[in-house]
C-alpha positions in Angstrom: 37.2 -28.8 -116.8 38.9 -27.6 -119.9 37.7 -24.3 -121.2 37.7 -23.5 -124.9 37.5 -20.0 -126.1 34.3 -18.8 -127.6 35.9 -15.6 -128.8 36.9 -14.2 -132.1 38.5 -17.3 -133.5 35.0 -18.8 -134.0 33.6 -15.6 -135.5 33.4 -14.9 -139.2 36.7 -14.3 -140.9 36.2 -10.5 -141.1 35.7 -10.2 -137.4 38.7 -12.4 -136.7 40.9 -10.2 -139.0 39.6 -7.1 -137.2 40.4 -8.7 -133.9 43.9 -9.5 -135.0 44.6 -6.1 -136.4 43.3 -4.4 -133.3 45.8 -6.6 -131.3 48.6 -5.6 -133.6 47.7 -1.9 -134.1 49.4 -0.7 -130.8 52.7 -2.2 -131.9 52.5 -0.2 -135.2 51.8 3.0 -133.3 54.7 2.4 -130.9 57.0 3.6 -133.8 54.5 5.7 -135.7 57.3 8.0 -136.9 59.1 5.1 -138.5 55.9 3.9 -140.1 55.2 7.3 -141.6 58.7 7.6 -143.0 58.5 4.1 -144.4 55.1 5.0 -146.1 56.7 8.1 -147.6 59.6 6.0 -149.0 57.0 3.7 -150.4 55.1 6.5 -152.2 58.4 7.9 -153.7 59.4 4.4 -154.9 56.0 3.8 -156.6 56.1 7.2 -158.3 59.6 6.4 -159.6 58.3 3.0 -160.7 55.6 4.7 -162.8 58.0 7.2 -164.2 60.5 4.7 -165.6 58.4 3.5 -168.6 58.0 7.1 -169.7 61.7 7.7 -169.6 62.1 4.5 -171.6 59.5 5.7 -174.2 61.3 9.1 -174.7 64.7 7.3 -175.1 63.2 5.0 -177.8 61.5 7.9 -179.6 64.7 10.0 -179.4 66.9 7.2 -180.8 64.4 6.4 -183.5 64.9 9.9 -184.8 68.6 9.1 -185.4 67.7 7.1 -188.5 66.8 10.4 -190.3 70.0 12.2 -189.3 73.6 12.1 -190.3 75.7 9.7 -188.5 78.5 12.3 -187.9 76.0 14.4 -185.8 75.1 11.5 -183.5 76.3 13.3 -180.4 73.7 16.0 -180.9 71.0 13.3 -180.6 72.5 11.1 -178.0 69.9 11.0 -175.1 72.5 11.4 -172.2 70.1 13.2 -169.9 67.3 10.6 -170.4 69.7 7.7 -169.9 71.1 9.2 -166.7 67.6 10.1 -165.5 66.4 6.5 -166.1 69.3 5.1 -164.1 68.7 7.6 -161.3 65.0 6.8 -161.1 65.7 3.1 -161.1 68.2 3.5 -158.3 65.8 5.7 -156.4 63.1 3.0 -156.7 65.4 0.4 -155.3 66.9 2.7 -152.6 63.5 3.8 -151.3 62.5 0.2 -151.0 65.6 -0.7 -149.0 65.2 2.4 -146.7 61.6 1.4 -146.2 62.5 -2.1 -145.1 65.2 -0.8 -142.7 62.7 1.7 -141.1 59.9 -0.8 -140.8 62.1 -3.8 -139.7 62.3 -2.3 -136.2 58.5 -2.2 -136.0 58.0 -5.8 -137.0 60.8 -7.1 -134.8 59.4 -5.2 -131.8 55.9 -6.5 -132.6 57.2 -10.1 -132.7 58.9 -9.6 -129.4 55.9 -8.1 -127.7 53.5 -10.7 -129.0 55.8 -13.6 -128.1 56.2 -12.1 -124.6 52.4 -11.6 -124.3 51.7 -15.2 -125.3 54.5 -16.5 -123.0 53.0 -14.7 -120.0 49.5 -15.8 -120.9 50.5 -19.4 -121.1 51.9 -19.2 -117.6 48.7 -17.6 -116.4 46.6 -20.5 -117.7 45.4 -23.1 -115.3 47.0 -26.5 -114.6 44.3 -28.4 -116.5 45.3 -26.7 -119.7 48.9 -27.6 -119.3 48.1 -31.2 -118.5 46.3 -31.5 -121.8 48.8 -29.7 -124.0 51.5 -31.1 -126.2 54.7 -29.1 -125.7 56.1 -29.8 -129.1 53.0 -28.8 -131.0 52.6 -25.7 -128.8 56.1 -24.6 -129.6 55.5 -24.9 -133.3 52.2 -23.0 -133.0 54.0 -20.1 -131.3 56.9 -20.1 -133.8 54.6 -20.1 -136.8 52.3 -17.5 -135.2 55.1 -15.0 -134.5 56.5 -15.4 -138.0 53.0 -15.0 -139.4 52.6 -11.7 -137.5 55.8 -10.4 -139.1 54.6 -11.3 -142.5 51.1 -9.8 -142.0 52.4 -6.5 -140.7 55.0 -6.1 -143.5 52.9 -7.1 -146.4 49.6 -5.6 -145.4 51.3 -2.2 -145.1 53.8 -2.4 -147.9 52.5 -4.7 -150.6 48.7 -4.8 -150.9 48.0 -1.0 -150.6 51.0 0.0 -152.7 50.2 -2.5 -155.4 46.7 -1.3 -155.7 48.0 2.3 -155.8 50.3 1.4 -158.7 47.5 -0.4 -160.5 45.3 2.7 -160.2 48.2 5.0 -161.5 48.9 2.8 -164.5 45.3 2.4 -165.5 44.9 6.2 -165.1 47.9 6.9 -167.3 46.8 4.5 -170.0 43.3 6.0 -170.0 44.6 9.6 -170.3 47.3 9.0 -173.0 46.2 6.1 -175.1 43.1 4.5 -176.6 40.7 3.1 -173.9 41.2 -0.5 -174.9 44.5 -0.6 -173.0 43.0 0.5 -169.7 40.0 -1.8 -170.3 42.2 -4.9 -170.8 44.3 -4.0 -167.8 41.2 -3.6 -165.6 39.7 -6.8 -166.8 42.9 -8.7 -166.3 43.2 -7.3 -162.7 39.6 -8.3 -161.9 40.0 -11.8 -163.3 43.4 -12.3 -161.6 42.2 -11.1 -158.2 38.9 -13.0 -158.4 40.7 -16.3 -159.4 43.4 -15.8 -156.7 40.8 -15.2 -154.0 38.6 -18.1 -155.0 41.5 -20.6 -155.3 43.2 -19.4 -152.1 40.0 -19.8 -150.1 39.9 -23.4 -151.3 43.6 -23.9 -150.5 43.3 -22.6 -146.9 41.8 -25.9 -145.7 44.9 -27.7 -147.0 47.2 -25.1 -145.5 45.6 -25.7 -142.1 46.0 -29.4 -142.5 49.7 -29.1 -143.3 50.2 -26.8 -140.3 48.4 -29.3 -138.0 50.4 -32.2 -139.4 53.6 -30.3 -138.9 52.7 -29.6 -135.2 51.7 -33.2 -134.6 54.9 -34.5 -136.1 57.0 -32.2 -134.1 55.1 -33.0 -130.9 55.5 -36.8 -131.5 59.2 -36.5 -132.0 59.7 -34.3 -128.9 57.5 -36.5 -126.7 59.5 -39.6 -127.7 62.9 -37.9 -127.1 61.8 -36.5 -123.8 60.9 -40.1 -122.7 64.1 -41.6 -124.1 64.6 -43.8 -121.1 61.1 -45.2 -121.1 61.5 -46.1 -124.8 64.7 -48.0 -124.0 63.2 -49.8 -121.0 60.5 -51.3 -123.1 62.6 -51.7 -126.3 60.0 -49.6 -128.1 62.4 -47.9 -130.6 60.6 -49.5 -133.6 57.2 -48.6 -132.3 58.2 -45.0 -131.8 59.7 -45.0 -135.3 56.5 -46.4 -136.8 54.4 -43.8 -134.9 56.7 -41.0 -136.1 56.6 -42.3 -139.6 52.8 -42.4 -139.5 52.8 -38.8 -138.4 55.3 -37.9 -141.2 53.1 -39.7 -143.7 50.1 -37.5 -142.7 52.4 -34.5 -143.0 53.6 -35.7 -146.4 50.0 -36.2 -147.6 48.9 -32.7 -146.4 51.9 -31.1 -148.1 51.2 -33.0 -151.4 47.6 -31.6 -151.5 49.0 -28.2 -150.6 51.5 -28.4 -153.5 48.9 -29.6 -156.1 46.5 -26.9 -155.2 49.4 -24.3 -155.5 50.1 -25.6 -159.0 46.5 -25.0 -160.0 46.6 -21.5 -158.5 49.9 -20.5 -160.2 48.9 -22.0 -163.5 45.7 -20.1 -163.6 47.4 -16.8 -162.7 50.0 -17.3 -165.4 47.3 -17.9 -168.0 45.4 -14.7 -167.1 48.6 -12.6 -167.3 49.8 -14.2 -170.6 46.4 -13.6 -172.3 46.3 -10.0 -171.0 49.9 -9.2 -172.1 49.4 -10.8 -175.5 46.2 -8.7 -176.1 47.9 -5.5 -175.0 50.9 -6.0 -177.2 48.8 -6.9 -180.3 46.7 -3.7 -179.9 49.9 -1.7 -179.3 51.5 -3.2 -182.5 48.3 -2.4 -184.4 48.3 1.2 -183.4 52.0 1.6 -184.3 51.4 0.1 -187.8 48.5 2.6 -188.4 50.6 5.4 -187.1 48.6 6.4 -184.0 51.4 5.3 -181.7 55.2 5.4 -181.8 57.7 2.7 -181.1 58.3 4.5 -177.8 54.6 4.1 -177.0 54.8 0.4 -177.9 57.8 0.1 -175.5 56.0 2.0 -172.8 53.0 -0.3 -173.0 55.2 -3.3 -172.9 57.2 -1.9 -169.9 54.0 -1.0 -168.1 52.7 -4.6 -168.6 55.8 -6.2 -167.2 55.9 -3.6 -164.4 52.2 -4.0 -163.7 51.9 -7.7 -163.7 55.1 -8.3 -161.7 53.6 -6.7 -158.6 50.2 -8.2 -159.4 51.8 -11.6 -159.6 53.5 -10.8 -156.3 50.2 -9.7 -154.9 48.9 -13.1 -155.6 51.8 -14.6 -153.8 51.2 -12.1 -150.9 47.6 -13.0 -150.7 48.4 -16.7 -150.6 51.0 -16.2 -147.9 48.7 -13.9 -145.9 46.0 -16.6 -145.9 48.7 -19.1 -144.9 49.9 -16.7 -142.1 46.3 -16.3 -140.9 46.0 -20.0 -140.6 49.2 -20.1 -138.7 48.4 -17.2 -136.3 44.9 -18.5 -135.8 46.1 -21.1 -133.3 48.2 -18.4 -131.5 45.2 -16.2 -131.1 43.2 -19.2 -129.9 45.8 -19.6 -127.2 45.6 -15.9 -126.3 41.8 -16.2 -126.1 42.0 -19.3 -123.8 40.4 -18.4 -120.5 42.1 -19.7 -117.2 39.7 -22.0 -115.3 41.2 -20.6 -112.1 41.2 -16.8 -112.2 42.0 -14.2 -109.6 38.7 -12.9 -108.2 40.1 -10.4 -105.8 43.1 -8.2 -105.0 43.2 -8.5 -101.3 46.7 -9.2 -99.9 47.2 -12.3 -97.9 47.2 -11.1 -94.3 49.2 -14.0 -92.9 49.7 -13.8 -89.1 49.8 -17.2 -87.5 49.5 -19.5 -90.5 46.5 -21.6 -89.7 45.1 -23.6 -92.8 41.6 -24.9 -92.9 39.7 -27.0 -95.4 36.0 -26.5 -94.6 33.3 -28.7 -96.1 35.3 -29.1 -99.3 33.9 -31.0 -102.2 36.1 -31.5 -105.3 36.5 -33.6 -108.3 38.7 -33.3 -111.4 35.9 -34.6 -113.6 32.3 -33.9 -112.5 31.1 -37.6 -112.3 34.1 -38.5 -110.0 34.3 -36.9 -106.6 37.8 -36.9 -105.0 37.0 -35.0 -101.8 33.6 -35.0 -100.1 32.6 -32.8 -97.2 36.2 -32.6 -96.1 37.0 -30.8 -92.9 40.7 -30.5 -92.0 42.6 -28.0 -90.0 46.4 -27.5 -89.8 47.0 -25.5 -86.7 49.4 -22.5 -86.9 53.0 -23.5 -86.3 52.1 -27.2 -86.2 53.0 -30.1 -88.5 50.1 -32.2 -89.9 50.7 -35.4 -91.9 48.1 -36.8 -94.2 48.2 -40.6 -94.9 46.0 -43.0 -96.7 45.8 -45.4 -99.6 46.6 -44.4 -103.2 43.8 -42.4 -104.8 42.4 -41.2 -101.5 43.0 -37.5 -102.5 46.2 -36.7 -100.5 48.0 -34.8 -103.3 44.8 -33.1 -104.3 45.0 -31.2 -101.0 48.3 -29.7 -102.2 46.8 -28.7 -105.6 43.8 -27.0 -103.9 46.1 -25.2 -101.4 48.2 -23.8 -104.2 45.0 -22.9 -106.1 45.9 -24.9 -109.2 42.2 -25.8 -108.9 39.3 -24.2 -107.1 37.1 -26.2 -104.8 33.6 -27.2 -106.2 32.1 -26.4 -102.8 33.3 -25.2 -99.4 36.4 -23.1 -98.8 40.1 -23.2 -98.1 41.3 -20.5 -95.7 44.6 -19.2 -94.3 44.1 -17.4 -91.0 40.4 -17.2 -91.7 40.9 -15.6 -95.2 39.6 -17.5 -98.2 42.5 -18.1 -100.6 40.0 -17.6 -103.5 40.0 -13.8 -102.6 43.8 -13.6 -102.7 45.8 -13.2 -106.0 47.5 -16.5 -106.8 51.0 -15.0 -106.9 50.6 -13.5 -103.5 49.3 -16.8 -102.1 52.1 -18.9 -103.6 54.8 -16.5 -102.4 53.9 -17.7 -98.8 53.9 -21.4 -99.7 56.8 -23.7 -100.3 56.7 -27.3 -101.6 58.8 -30.3 -102.1 56.9 -32.2 -104.8 56.7 -35.9 -105.3 58.1 -35.7 -108.9 60.9 -33.1 -109.1 61.6 -31.7 -112.5 64.7 -29.4 -112.9 65.7 -26.9 -115.5 68.4 -27.8 -117.9 70.8 -25.5 -116.1 73.4 -25.6 -113.4 72.9 -27.0 -109.9 73.4 -23.5 -108.5 70.8 -21.9 -110.7 68.3 -24.6 -110.0 68.7 -23.9 -106.3 68.6 -20.1 -106.8 65.2 -20.5 -108.5 63.7 -20.3 -105.1 65.6 -17.1 -104.1 67.6 -15.5 -106.9 69.4 -13.1 -104.5 70.6 -15.7 -102.1 74.2 -15.5 -101.0 76.7 -18.4 -101.3 76.6 -18.8 -97.6 72.8 -19.3 -97.7 73.2 -21.8 -100.5 75.8 -23.8 -98.6 73.6 -23.9 -95.5 70.7 -25.5 -97.3 73.0 -27.8 -99.2 74.2 -29.2 -95.9 70.7 -29.5 -94.5 69.6 -31.4 -97.6 72.7 -33.6 -97.6 73.9 -32.5 -101.0 77.6 -32.2 -100.1 78.4 -35.6 -101.7 76.8 -34.6 -105.0 78.7 -31.3 -105.1 82.0 -32.9 -104.3 81.6 -35.6 -107.0 80.3 -33.2 -109.6 82.9 -32.3 -112.2 82.2 -28.5 -111.9 80.7 -28.4 -108.5 77.5 -26.4 -108.4 78.2 -25.1 -111.9 77.6 -28.6 -113.3 74.6 -28.7 -115.6 71.9 -31.2 -114.6 70.6 -32.1 -118.1 67.1 -31.8 -119.5 64.5 -32.2 -116.7 67.5 -33.1 -114.4 68.0 -36.5 -116.1 71.7 -36.5 -115.2 70.8 -36.9 -111.6 69.2 -39.7 -109.7 65.7 -39.5 -108.3 67.1 -39.0 -104.8 69.5 -36.3 -105.8 66.7 -34.4 -107.6 64.5 -34.7 -104.5 67.2 -33.4 -102.3 67.7 -30.4 -104.6 63.9 -29.8 -104.3 64.2 -29.9 -100.5 67.1 -27.5 -100.5 65.2 -25.2 -102.8 62.3 -25.1 -100.5 64.5 -24.6 -97.4 66.1 -21.6 -99.2 62.7 -20.0 -99.8 61.8 -20.2 -96.1 58.0 -19.9 -96.7 55.5 -19.4 -94.0 53.6 -22.6 -94.9 55.5 -25.7 -96.0 54.2 -28.6 -98.0 56.1 -31.9 -98.4 54.4 -34.2 -100.9 56.1 -37.6 -100.6 59.3 -35.6 -100.1 61.5 -38.6 -99.3 60.0 -41.2 -101.6 63.2 -41.5 -103.6 65.7 -41.5 -100.7 67.4 -44.4 -98.9 66.7 -45.0 -95.2 69.8 -43.3 -93.9 69.4 -40.2 -96.0 65.7 -40.1 -95.3 66.3 -40.0 -91.5 68.8 -37.2 -91.9 66.5 -35.1 -94.2 63.5 -35.7 -92.0 65.4 -34.4 -89.1 66.3 -31.3 -91.2 62.7 -30.9 -92.2 61.6 -31.1 -88.5 64.2 -28.4 -87.6 63.3 -26.0 -90.4 59.6 -26.5 -90.1 59.7 -25.9 -86.3 57.4 -23.0 -85.6 56.0 -23.1 -89.2 52.8 -24.5 -90.4 53.6 -27.7 -92.3 51.6 -30.2 -94.4 53.3 -33.6 -95.0 51.8 -35.9 -97.6 53.3 -39.3 -96.7 53.4 -42.8 -97.8 56.1 -44.1 -95.5 54.5 -43.8 -92.1 57.9 -44.1 -90.3 58.7 -40.6 -91.6 55.8 -38.9 -89.8 55.8 -40.5 -86.4 56.8 -37.2 -84.8 54.2 -35.1 -86.6 52.0 -33.1 -84.3 48.8 -34.4 -85.9 48.3 -37.3 -88.3 45.1 -37.4 -90.4 44.0 -40.6 -92.2 42.2 -39.8 -95.5 40.1 -42.4 -97.2 37.6 -42.0 -100.0 37.9 -38.2 -99.8 37.1 -37.9 -96.1 39.1 -37.8 -92.9 38.3 -41.0 -91.0 40.9 -40.7 -88.2 43.0 -37.9 -86.7 45.4 -37.6 -83.8 49.0 -38.3 -82.8 50.9 -41.4 -83.7 50.5 -43.0 -80.3 46.8 -42.1 -80.0 46.0 -43.5 -83.4 48.0 -46.7 -82.7 46.0 -47.1 -79.5 42.7 -46.9 -81.5 43.8 -49.8 -83.6 41.8 -48.4 -86.5 42.7 -47.6 -90.1 46.1 -46.0 -89.3 47.0 -49.0 -87.2 46.2 -51.3 -90.2 48.4 -49.2 -92.5 51.2 -49.2 -90.0 51.1 -53.0 -89.5 51.0 -53.5 -93.2 54.1 -51.5 -93.8 55.9 -53.1 -90.9 55.2 -56.6 -92.4 56.5 -55.5 -95.8 59.7 -54.2 -94.2 60.5 -57.4 -92.4 
């Protein structure tokens, strides 16, 4: 059931870049005033950069004239104004660059914040099947690299590629107007050769960059998965196996990085060769023209300064292009995530008009994978204000009812309705606000006991918290905890026992007070005494509410209004405990089997 995006990430690269830029453009425009000021600072900095070699030329020519003057008149020839002007222009060049970075920094930081939030929200909107397939560690690395790549792209697209091309055009124009055309020709040829070589080599390297990024994500995911399952590793003495698997992932990462580094060596070496040949040719022609008297020493210095000044940003442009390609490879996965389509989407905006709270499964067919059907032509009604318990053997489809009711999946055929209204026509958030659940496997946030309880109702008072704590028999846990309800429960609640986590889940659901309550094996981790107390609390709180209980221990649902036996995706028996026992059918067999095991 997994959906893969067929959007821009599979389109040609030009379309993908256009798609990404369209996504980022609104964030640039959010601070358009800052962007305009930053661009003005950039233009001033580039003009100052082009002016510096001219000031240097005039200084050299002016000082050269001292050789033909008397030494006692040196102060008349000392180029104080030119030296001060050179220092001022150099300072202006650096200052404008710093001001530009300060102005644009707010833009990039806000863009990273907006995109991170957008992706975070989108991941929460994706369906359960996506999250069952994902690797949390790899996903985290994809997000981290993607947001950093956005910052790099925004900064260097605006402030490096365009400005560098502007400076190249200015330098070539100046050389063409003031000096023999050979200088402009060499410069143009060098730029074309440099850019062409850089593009060709970087395109080749992008494959290895992607490999390195994938290996990095896999390595991170492997480590995180192993650490999250620390107890399982210890149970099976699998430390060495985990180390070997992690080392294998690291070896793949090392190999990808090695290929990346070798291709980078080829790229940098070729770029350096092109620059060296161009600079040598320029200086030889400049020296020749000085010797024959067509150029001064100041002109020679100017050409030399222009070459250093020109090829420094050109070399940086090569670095920027490489990094932009790497950033594109990094953000590619992030945009793939953004283009991921939920398999369960909101089809309507009708509010849930809940009156009595009757839940009906009508002719429901469902399967997680098309060949395997879980539910077949299922008809089941939970009367308003009544408690219905569903029992059956493992794999019969009991917990699937919960997933369909919460719309983690849509039915393949048939419908699920609440008070006659199809839940497919109701926004998922509006539906789930009316539902409460105690899941079979309770996972808590790495936060305090109090905040884990407040997750159900953030504005609940301390009195409300204490009431549900008593109903869920959590007093002993709070009394024994070092900091009471301010005690942290650890990652996924690992500092607590299974029964303690389940009681917190029960208290959390009781605090929410939903119209429809679901208990999915809600007491599976509890001892018999606690189970009896909590089931009594559940009966009290669910009185007058519609409640669905998925049960394995039949003793916990004896007092349910209706008991339904689910086998092979269909309801085979239905009625009260006494009525089903009198039939001596499937429910009777399950009851007898559990009684024998308990003796």
